[in-house]
C-alpha positions, -999 to 999 in steps of 0.1 A, spaced: 0 0 0 14 33 -11 8 62 12 28 88 -7 32 90 -45 65 92 -63 60 128 -73 53 139 -37 84 119 -25 105 137 -51 93 171 -39 97 163 -2 131 148 -6 143 177 -28 131 202 -2 149 183 26 182 179 6 180 215 -6 177 227 30 206 205 40 228 219 12 218 255 21 227 250 57 260 233 50 270 260 25 260 290 47 287 291 74 315 285 49 309 316 28 334 344 33 323 380 27 288 371 17 255 382 33 247 355 58 212 366 66 181 345 70 167 357 37 199 346 19 196 311 36 160 308 24 169 319 -11 197 293 -12 172 267 1 146 275 -26 172 275 -54 189 243 -43 154 226 -39 144 238 -74 176 224 -89 171 190 -72 134 189 -82 143 197 -118 169 170 -119 146 144 -104 112 154 -120 116 133 -152 111 102 -131 75 113 -126 69 110 -164 57 77 -179 83 62 -202 75 63 -240 81 30 -257 85 32 -295 91 6 -322 124 8 -340 107 18 -373 84 45 -359 91 81 -350 89 97 -316 54 110 -307 52 148 -311 45 154 -274 75 133 -264 98 154 -286 84 186 -271 89 173 -236 125 163 -242 134 195 -259 117 217 -233 135 199 -205 169 195 -220 172 228 -238 151 252 -218 141 242 -183 173 224 -171 198 250 -184 178 279 -169 176 263 -135 214 254 -136 222 290 -146 200 304 -118 217 281 -93 253 287 -103 259 318 -81 238 308 -52 243 271 -49 268 255 -72 297 279 -68 297 278 -30 291 241 -29 320 234 -54 341 257 -33 332 239 -2 338 204 -17 371 214 -33 385 233 -3 384 267 -19 359 283 6 377 272 37 382 295 67 419 297 59 437 329 53 441 324 16 405 314 8 397 318 -29 366 311 -50 366 284 -76 378 293 -111 352 302 -137 363 273 -159 357 249 -130 322 263 -125 314 259 -162 328 224 -162 308 212 -132 276 229 -145 281 212 -180 287 178 -163 256 183 -142 236 191 -173 250 161 -192 243 136 -164 208 150 -160 200 148 -197 213 112 -199 193 103 -169 161 118 -183 165 103 -218 173 69 -204 142 69 -182 118 87 -206 128 70 -238 140 35 -227 135 18 -261 154 44 -282 145 77 -298 169 98 -277 201 91 -295 206 127 -306 203 139 -269 226 111 -257 253 122 -282 249 159 -272 251 151 -235 
């Protein structure tokens, strides 16, 4: 017996993990506003990023025969997610979540005297890797029997 649906579980776990990430990042920031509103903003952005990455698992997979084309609505969903929604959320989260988290994980944002922020090329690389893994995950779940070869090559 299911008491909670998969979609609700994705939202609840994304909110919890987003709050955890925001709280972990907050004390390690140097020279940044550490107010409660900044914490809430980081929490919302981290939660939206996690929900966006996990939301394709709420979609029913599209099974196609090898000789047929993708249904029109499946193409629109894949393009909207991979080319519009996911990049916008990743871009919105770079400054507030990804950059401080990368700095924390790589040791850049420590409380040491010579604390520096991560390089721009590192941020771009980690963001592109996050986009690629998210696209592959979405395409493999949503189009399990093929049809997403172009997006798999792009990712």
